[in-house]
N, C-alpha and C positions, 0 to 999 in steps of 0.2 A: 490536336486533343484541348483541353479544357483545363487548368491548372490556379485550384484557388488554395492558398497558402497566408493564413491570416489572418480573413476574411473579415471582416467584423466595420454594422454597419449600423452608426446611432440615432436614433430622433429623438431629439431633447434627454429624458432619463431612462428612455427605452430602446435597447440592443434589438435593436430586430436583426442587424447576424452579428454572432457573436465567439470569431474565433475559428471561420470554419477552414478548414482546410483538404480540400479530398481531387483527384483525379479523373480524370470524365474522359476518360477513351478512344478514340473508334472504332471503326465497327462491330458498336453494339449498341444496344437501344438503351439508357438511365435510364429509368423510372424515376423522377425527382417528389417522394414524396412527405407532406406532412401535415399538420394540422390548418387550420385555416387562421392567421397571423403568427408561422412556423417560419416563415423569412425566406419561403420558394422565390416567391413576386422579387420583392428585398435585391436576392440574390442574382437572380437571372437581368437585372433593371442592372444590379453592380457588374454582370457580365459586360454588354452593353457599351455601357459606362451611356448610362442614362440616369447612373447615382455618384453622388463619389465616393467610395471608404474612406469609413475616418483611424481606418489599418491596415497593410495585411493588403494582397495584392491578387489579380482574376485579370489572367496568361489567356492565350486563343492563339493554341502552335506558336508559343513561346513569345510572343509579345504584349502590349495592352491592345487592346482593342479601338482604343482610340487614342490611336495613335498608325492607325492603318487608313493606307492613302484610297481604300474603294473598299465601305466597310461590307454593305450589302453583298458583297465577293467575297468578304472573308464570315462575317458569319449571318446567314437568315431567321428570321426572329420574327411573334406570332409573338405577343404578347400580349396584345389588346387586339380583338380586330372588328370590333369602330369607333380604331382610327382613321376613318379618313373621311377624307370630305365624300361629304354623302352628294357636292350637287354633284364632283366628276361620272363619267361610266367607268369603267371597273377598269376598259384598256386605256383610261387620260389617266384614271391614276399608276395607272403596271409604266405610263409611259412616261409617267410625270418621271415615280423612283431609278427606270432605269437610265433616263439621260443623266443618270450623276456618277454614272459609270459608266457609262456609255453601250447601252441595251436597246438596240432598237423597235425597231415594229415586230420586227421576226421572229424574235427568243416571245414579246409578250406575245405572241398567236402564240406558240409555242405556250406557253405556259399555261392558258386561258384554257385552253384544247386538252392538257395531260391532267385542270381540276377540274373538267365540265362545267366552262363559263359559259362556251364561244359565243352559246345563243341569246345568253344575258351581255357579252360583252364592250354593246353599245348603249347598257340602261346607266342609270346612276343608281351608286352607291344605297343611297338610301331606299332606294325600293327594293331592294334583298334583305331574305328570310333569313334567318340568326343561323340560317343553313352556308347559302348564298354567302353570307358576311366574312365567316369561317374561310372556307375555299376560297374566298379570295383573300384572305390575309396569307393565306398560306402557297395562295399563286406568289403573292409578293416574296413570299421569308422563302424560295423558290429563286426567284426570278435571275437571280448572280450568277447560281450553280455553287454554293458555297458549301464550302468543304465540315463547317458548324451549323448545324441545327440550334436552336432553343423555339420548346412549338406552348404554349402553355394553355394545358385546354382547348387542343386542337378539335376533339370527336365532338365541342359543346352544337347543339341543334344538328345536328346532320341525323340520314335518316338510314337502317339499316344496308344501305347498300352502300354510304357513304361513309358509313364504320365500319366496314369490310376495306374499302378503300384506301382508311388513315394505315389501316393494319399491313393490309399490301404495301405502300410508298412509305411506313418506319422502317420496315424487309427487309423494302426496295436497298430506301440508302441507305441503312445499317453495313448490307454486302458489299456497298459499292466504298467501306473505307469511314464511310462520315462519322460524325463522330455527332450523336441524336442525343437533345436531356431534353426527357417530356416531363409534362409535369401534368397531373391530374391527378382529378381525387376517383374517377371513374376506376374500383381495384379491378371488379373483373375484363375490363382494357384492362386495365397495365400490367393484370398474371400474361394473359396474349403472349403482349410483344414484349414484357421487357425482358434481359436480358441479367441488365445491374439493376443493383435502388441502390439510391443514398436518399437517407431519410432525416428527416431532421425534427426539431422542433422547439420550441423554446429560441431560437437563432440558434443549434447549437446540431452536432455533429448524434445521428443515435443508434444509425447504422452501414457501415459503408461492405457490399459485401452482393456473391451472387444470389439472386430473384431466389434459384434453386435452397443454397443453402440454408436461404433468410425462413423460409418455411418447413425446409426440417427440421434448421433448429426448436423452430416455435412448438415442431409437432413430438419434437422425444419430447419429452415431460409428461402426452396428454394423454387421452384416454386412450384404453380398448376394451371394448363393449363385447358381453361373455352371456353367449345364450347354451342354458347347460339344463335336462332331465335333475341333474345334482346338481341341481347350484348348491341347496342349501348344505351339502356337506363339502364342499370345492370354495367355498365360501374363505372358511374359518380358517384354511390348512392356506388361505392368501395374504392374509394380515400378517403383518407387520411392519415396524418403523419406518414409517416416511411414505406409506400404501394407508391407500381411504375404499376404498369397496362403495359405492349410491346404488340401489335397489333399481328397478323401474318397475321391471312387474315380478312378479311370479315365474322365476330362470331364467331372468332376461337379469343381469346386475352392469354394472361400470369399475372397469378398477385404475386408480390411477395410483403409480408407484412401480408400476407390474410393466412388462414387454410383452408384447403377442406371445412370444417368444419361451417363455419362459410360464407362464400361465399353463399353457402348450403340454409341457416338459411335466409340469409341476399333480398335474390335470388327472394327465396316462402315468408315472409313477403312482398311480394312490385307483386304478379304473378307471378313470372316471370320466364319461359322458361329456362331450364338448359340439355340438352342436352346430354355434357359430363365435368369431373367434376374429374378434376385428378394430385392428387399429383405428384414435380417430386421428384423421388427416387434417392438420390447420390449412385454410383458407390465404392466399397473400392477404382477404380485410381482416380474419380474425389473428394475425401471427401480427397484425398494421394499430389493429387498437389496444391487443394488448400491447407494447411496445410506446405506444403512445399516451397509454390514457393520463401521464400524469403529466402531459405538452401540451393537453387539449387549455384553449386561453377563455374560450367564453362554455363550459360547460353547459349543456341546459337536463333537464329532469322529465320524466314521465309526469305529464298533469297526474295529480287525485283524482279517480273516478267519486263524484256524486251519489253514490246510492237511496232506495227510500230511506237505512235506516235514518242513512247523517240528515237527509231531510228535515227528519220527526226532529231528531235530539236539535 
């Protein structure tokens, strides 16, 4: 269990983390989402004591991580896979880490095997590809068999097999009752593996809910696609306060503000035909973008395309 209570961190005049309060529970994968600069990395650094909070607390299993006598056994963290002495081999890197908590060569070799690095265990870390570096970082996080794991962008650089391996690993870890906090910008992956979501923007909590409820709530105000040979008659019957209709093509239109069952009942009540009635379900990505659109620190715009008319002008 990770407990955050009024957690705040400032850098000069900027509040990177602004009074975050949340409980990250064991037995589920909690996805940690937010735009760049939202405070995700700072929050994770506060949890493991790499930064000190201006106020508030971050507790791991009831106490501060920095007070742990064997921190690697308390929390396994992948925050920066590049934070490795490039001259050391993968095996020596893990042996050095293990020595701080009494872990020997047998466990190191087991972990290297579990992440698929046995064949390159004696190669220097600086020779590793991005994906191999990620695997080594995950091996370090798993080394002391911790009950709590913090993983920042763990699939970065992994191939398709590696991504599938990470999915299975996260599900296994959560199924064993561990606390798993996963930060990623890959919405498709997050939707596949996360059970719960913690979304932050500008250092504040925007959502703390199950992934299913998050998507369903975003879908509740969504659109319904209607295809009907009687569209010209049906559309005016659906109009009303809070209802908008957009014609896509003859016989096909989009309705907002009416549910699919209500549209079907209106059509049936007037003897009108419907060939398609499809609610547009939100994805995690669309729900996230809608929630965080006002929290993006560096918003980009699509550049204007210059055509021949512009050139002539």
